[in-house]
C-alpha positions as semicolon CSV with decimal commas, in nm:
position;residue;x (nm);y (nm);z (nm)
1;M;11,220;7,429;8,343
2;A;10,854;7,409;8,442
3;L;10,773;7,126;8,682
4;P;10,428;6,982;8,757
5;Y;10,288;7,162;9,063
6;D;10,311;6,852;9,282
7;Q;10,683;6,801;9,197
8;R;10,807;7,153;9,269
9;P;11,043;7,181;9,567
10;V;10,914;7,377;9,863
11;D;11,065;7,723;9,901
12;D;11,034;7,818;10,267
13;A;11,285;8,104;10,259
14;P;11,133;8,411;10,429
15;V;10,969;8,642;10,177
16;H;10,805;8,985;10,202
17;T;10,486;9,080;10,020
18;T;10,672;9,293;9,766
19;D;10,887;8,992;9,672
20;L;10,599;8,760;9,583
21;P;10,599;8,713;9,205
22;A;10,308;8,834;8,995
23;T;10,301;8,521;8,782
24;P;10,298;8,156;8,889
25;T;10,633;8,008;8,984
26;R;10,706;7,701;8,775
27;D;11,028;7,588;8,942
28;R;10,935;7,595;9,312
29;T;10,646;7,633;9,557
30;I;10,642;7,934;9,790
31;V;10,458;7,842;10,110
32;A;10,245;8,070;10,327
33;S;10,452;7,994;10,636
34;A;10,744;8,168;10,460
35;W;10,546;8,486;10,391
36;I;10,652;8,727;10,664
37;E;10,330;8,935;10,654
38;A;10,095;8,634;10,623
39;P;9,776;8,648;10,832
40;H;9,728;8,350;11,067
41;E;9,405;8,254;10,888
42;L;9,605;8,197;10,571
43;V;9,875;7,984;10,731
44;D;9,602;7,760;10,882
45;L;9,382;7,770;10,570
46;G;9,366;7,395;10,509
47;A;9,407;7,258;10,861
48;D;9,043;7,150;10,889
49;L;9,077;6,969;10,553
50;G;9,391;6,783;10,657
51;H;9,633;7,003;10,460
52;D;9,925;7,143;10,655
53;R;10,072;7,346;10,369
54;V;9,939;7,650;10,183
55;D;10,098;7,732;9,847
56;Y;10,128;8,063;9,668
57;K;9,976;8,061;9,320
58;R;9,983;8,410;9,164
59;R;9,852;8,765;9,174
60;I;9,514;8,861;9,036
61;G;9,513;9,241;9,031
62;R;9,583;9,343;9,390
63;W;9,502;8,995;9,524
64;L;9,759;8,733;9,624
65;L;9,612;8,389;9,552
66;W;9,698;8,091;9,777
67;R;9,577;7,728;9,787
68;A;9,563;7,464;10,060
69;G;9,529;7,118;9,910
70;P;9,572;6,974;9,561
71;A;9,442;7,132;9,240
72;V;9,212;6,836;9,171
73;G;9,086;6,517;9,329
74;A;9,050;6,628;9,692
75;D;8,898;6,907;9,897
76;A;9,094;7,232;9,877
77;R;9,055;7,591;9,985
78;Y;9,175;7,905;9,815
79;M;9,230;8,242;9,974
80;A;9,289;8,576;9,808
81;V;9,464;8,831;10,030
82;A;9,490;9,198;9,938
83;F;9,847;9,296;9,854
84;D;9,813;9,626;10,039
85;D;9,589;9,518;10,331
86;V;9,624;9,160;10,457
87;S;9,307;9,200;10,666
88;E;9,109;9,208;10,339
89;R;9,066;8,851;10,216
90;W;8,821;8,615;10,047
91;A;8,805;8,235;10,045
92;F;8,670;7,973;9,808
93;R;8,614;7,610;9,912
94;L;8,658;7,359;9,631
95;H;8,528;7,006;9,687
96;A;8,680;6,691;9,540
97;D;8,382;6,651;9,305
98;G;8,453;6,991;9,148
99;T;8,172;7,180;9,320
100;G;8,256;7,475;9,539
101;Q;8,148;7,798;9,698
102;G;8,296;8,127;9,804
103;E;8,205;8,491;9,843
104;G;8,392;8,742;9,633
105;P;8,469;9,109;9,696
106;S;8,150;9,210;9,512
107;G;7,947;9,039;9,786
108;V;7,824;8,771;9,544
109;V;7,855;8,409;9,654
110;H;7,998;8,206;9,366
111;E;7,963;7,833;9,300
112;R;8,218;7,831;9,017
113;F;8,585;7,887;9,091
114;R;8,634;8,074;8,763
115;A;8,354;8,318;8,851
116;W;8,512;8,377;9,192
117;K;8,849;8,457;9,030
118;E;8,677;8,690;8,783
119;D;8,515;8,869;9,077
120;L;8,862;8,919;9,226
121;R;8,989;9,054;8,895
122;D;8,693;9,289;8,852
123;H;8,684;9,417;9,212
124;G;9,045;9,479;9,298
125;G;8,980;9,822;9,442
126;G;9,317;9,939;9,319
127;Q;9,629;9,830;9,145
128;V;9,924;9,636;9,278
129;P;10,232;9,858;9,306
130;S;10,496;9,773;9,051
131;V;10,781;9,569;9,188
132;G;11,134;9,651;9,075
């Protein structure tokens, strides 16, 4: 059963990159601190915004999408980390009023979250390996 994102139980069981699901999880929230290969910048993604947890959202091509903070109503930050190279990553800051900004892999700075995600989709630089 799908639960609203803010009611999903936290899943902090250790997980490897290859075990992160391609689609959003609707029954639980996988946290960055559980991701064994997580870069430190991801685990601390929302610390300056007052968010101590970073949640996994989904894959977009070869990118693993994470969010610190709520989906709406407060400042949040997203980070996309390359599936095959965790040193390759891009962030988008979303403000409570719906405005935001973040550079994408094309080098373009986006002010719309959707445009930033489209940049990730269009500039994956490769495909995510299939997971068995």
